[in-house]
N, C-alpha and C positions, 0 to 999 in steps of 0.2 A: 504494500500499499504506500502511496506517495501523498504527502500533504502539500498544500499550496497556501502560503500566507500572502494575501493580497489579491483581490479580484479586479484590479484595474486592467489596463491595456496589456502589460507584460504577463500578469497572472492569468488573464483570459487566454492569451496565446499559448502559455505553458499547458493549460488544461486542454485546449483544442488539439495541440500536438500529441498529448498523451492519449487522448481519444482516438486520434488518427492512427496512433501506433497500437491501438486495441489494448491499452493497458486496462486491467480489470477493475481497479478500485482507486478513486481519488477522493481525498478530503480537502475541503476549501474552507478557509477562515478569513474573514475580512471584518474590520471594525464596523463597517456598514453592512449589516446582515441582509439588508434588502438587496444590495448589489450582489452579494454572494449567492442568495437564493435565485436571483435572475440568471446568473451564470450557470448555476446547477440545473435549473429548469431547461435552459437552452441546450445543454450538452448531454442531459440524461438520455441514454439510449439502451439498446438491448445488450451491447457488448461491454459497456463501461458503467459502473456504478458510481455516481457522483453524489457525495454527501456534504452537507454544510454542518460544521461543527464549531464549537468555541475553541479558544486557544488551548485550554486544558484538555480538550477532547482529542488531541492528536497523539495520544500515548501509544496507539497501535501502529503508527506509520513507521516505516523503516528509514525513509528519507524525507526531508521537507525542503521545499523551494521557498526562499524568502524573496518575494516579488514586489513587496511594498516599498515605500520611500525609505531612504537611508535616514538614520543609522540602523544597521542590522546587528551590531556587536552584542548588545545585551540579550536580544532575542535568540541569536545563534548560540550564545553560551547556555541559555536556558534549555534549548533542545539538546545540545551536546551533553550536558550533564544528565539528561534523561536517557542517554544512549542512542540518540537519533542523529543520523548523518545529515549534513546541511549543505545546500547549494545556494550561494548568495549571489544576487544580481546587482549588488551595490556597485556604483561607479564613482564613489566619493573617496578621495585619497586617504583622509584621516580614518574613515570607517574601514577601508581595505587593510590598512596598516594594523588597526585594532583586531580585525578578524584574523589576520596572520599570526597575531600574538597569542591566539587561542590554540595554536598547534599542539602544544604539550597537553592541554586539557583534552583535546580531541583524541590524542594518542592514548592518554590514560583511560579514556572511556571507550576505546576500541571503535571509534567512528571516523568517518571521512568528512572534512570540511573543504569545499571548493570555493575559492574566492574570486570575485569578478567574472561571473558567468553571464555574459551578455553579448551584445554586438562588439562593442569596444569599451572595456576589455572583454576577453572571452573568445569570440570568433577570431579576433586578430591574432591571439596566440596560437590557435589551431592552424591558421593559415601560414604563419611563420614556420611552424614545425613541418608542414607539408612542403613549403617552398625550399627549405634547407636541403632537401634531397637533390635539388638541381645544382648545388654548389659543392665545392671541396671544403671551403670555409666561409663563414659569413662574419661581418663586423659591424653592419649598420642595419637598423630597422626604423622605418618612418611610417607612422600611422596617421591617417586622416579620417574623420567622421563627418558626415553630413546628415542632418535631420535629427528628430527626437521621437520618443515613443509617446507615452502619455503625459498628463500634466506634471507629474512629479519629475519626469525626465526633462521636460522643458524648463522647469525651475532649476534643476541641477545644471543644465546647459547655461542658463542665465548666470548662475553663481560662478561657473567655470571661467567665464570671460572677465570676471572681476577680481580674481585671486592672483595667485602666483603659480606659473607653470613650472614644472620640474622636468629635467632632461638629463640624460647621461651622455657626457662628452669627455672623451679622453681620460677615463679613469676618475672622473669626479662628477658629482651632482651639481647642476647649475640651475638656479632659480631666476626666472625672468618674469616681467610683468605679463600677465595674461592679456590677450588682445593685441600683442605685438607679433612681429615676425610674419608678415603677410606672405603667403605662397599660393600661387594658383595650382589647384589640384584637380586633375581630371578623374571623375568617377565613371563607372560604367553607364552606358545609356540605359534608360532615358534621363538619368540624372545630369550628366555632363560636367562642366567645369564650374568650380566655386572658389572664391578666395577663402583660404583657411588661415587660422591664427593659433598661436600658442594658447593653451587652456590649462586650467588646473585639473588635469586628468591623470588617472592612476596607471595608464597603459605603460609608460616607461618603467615604473617600479615593478609591475608584474611581469613584463616581458623580460626585463633584465634579470629577474629572479628565475625565470624559466630558461634563459639563454645567457648564462654568466660570461660567455666569451665575447659578447658584443662590446664594441668600443663606443658606439653612438646610438642613442635611442631618442626619438622625439615623437610627440603626439600633437596633432592640431585638430581643430574643429571649425567647421564653416561658420561664417558670421557675416551679416550685413553691416553697413555703417551704423544703422539704427541700433542693432544688437550691441555694438561696441560702445556707442555713446551712452546708452541707458543701462549698461551692465552693472554699474556701481550704484544704482538706485533700485528700490523694490519694483517688481514687475507691475506696471500700471494697467496692463491689459491682460485679463485672465487667459491662460494658454488654451489651445484647442484640445478637445477630447482625445485626439490622436493626431500626430504629425503625418505629413504626406510621405511620398516616396523618399527614402533615405539612401545613403551610400556609405560603403566602407572601402577604404583603399589602404593596402598594405604593400610597402615597397621594401625589398630586401636587397642589400648590396653585399658583394663578397667576391671570392676568387673561384674561378673554374678553369682548369688547365693553364694555370699561370697567367690568366687574363682577368681583368676586372669585368665584373658582370653585374647587371641590375635586372631584377625581375619584379613585376607588379601584378598583384591579383586583387580583384575587387568583388564587391557584392552590391547589387542594386535591388533593394527591398525595403519595406517599412521597418524602421529600427526596432519597433516593438515585436514585429514578427520574427526577426532574426534572433533577438534576445530570448523570446519565448521558446523557439525551436532549440536553441543551444542549451537553455536551462532544462527543458523537458528531456531532452536526449541524455544529458548528463545525469539527471536524477534517475532516469530509467536504467542506465548502465550501472549506477551504484546499486540500484534495487536488485538488479540481476547478478550482482556480485562479480561484474566484469571489472570493476575498480574496487580493490580490496585494501589499498594502502590507507593507513590511518594517519591522522594529523592533518594539517592544513596544506593545500596544494593550489596551484593555478593551472589553467589550461595551457598546454604547450610544453609542460615539464616532461622530460624524457621518461619519468617513472609512470606516466599515465598512458592509457590506450588511446592516443590522440588520433591515429589513423582510423580506428573503428568509430570513434566519436564523429569525425568529420564525415565519413561515409554515411552514417545514419542521419546526420543533419542535412546532407544533400538529398538523401532519400525522403526527407520530411518536407522537401520543396524549396530549399535555399540553394539557388544557383550561383556558381562561381564564374567569374569573367577574367580571363588572362589578357593583359595588354601585350599585343603582338608587336615586336620590334620591326622596323622597316628594313 
C-alpha cells in the first residue's frame, strides 16, 4: 500500500500514475478533506482501491509520497520513525538539506528516504545518470527548468528568484544573487527558447551528491522581466491552479575518446505531470522491494536502480527529447 500526503496538482498526478500502473491500494490524506474525497471519487475504479484517511491512518502503508508544500522534514521524520519509507517532492534547498540529515534515523528504522523526487530535482538526476553512459568522463552538468506545477510550486518559483543561488564551481560552492546570470535556453518543442536565470534551487546540491566527480554544476529557471522585478515582494496575483506546458533541459559536458563532448536531453510536459510520474514510479519501486537501500538517497546515485526507474517513467508517458548536433 502507498500513501499520498497532499491532493493538489502533484499529489493528483501521483495517484493517477499509480492507478495507470494498476497499483492495488492507495491512501490519500490532505488537510482539505473535500479535495481528497474528490480525488478519491474520480480515481476509484475496479483495479485500484483509493481510500481517504487522516494522517494517523497511514500506519498500514509501506511507503508514503509527500506531495504537499514544503517543508517536509517534520512530517518525513514522523513517518520514518513509524517504519514507513518516504518519497519527498520538496524542491526547497533548506528542506532538502534537513531531509538528508535524517539519513541515520532512516537507516536505524530500516526504511528508505528519497529526497528531491520531482521534475527538477529528480528527473534531472535520472537523466544525468543515463547520459553519462555516452561519455568516458563527465565534469559539468547544467540544468534549466521552465514552468510550474500547482500554486505551491508557483510560490516556490517566486521565492527562488528572490534568494541566493548556489552552484558548484571548481571545487567550491558559490552563492550569487538569484535572478542574475541570464542565459537563453532552448527546451524541446512546443516549449521553445526562454531566458533563464540563476535561482535558489537544490539541483546543484543533489546532483553533486549523486555525481561527486563533477567540477561545475548550475541550475537555472525561466523568468520574465516581471517575474524578476516582483520576486522580492509578496505575490500580488494568486497563481493559476496549474501551470501550462513546462520544460526540463539537462546539459552534460565531458570527454569521449579524448575529445570534448556536450550532450543535451530535455522533456516537454507539464511540470506537475513529470513530478507526479517520477514520484509515483519511485514509490512503486520501493513498495516492490526493487530499492532496498536504507537511509537517505537522491535520484541518480549509483546505488539506486536508476535505469529501471527511468524506463518505467517513460512507460508512464514522459517522453525524452535529445538535441541533435548539426
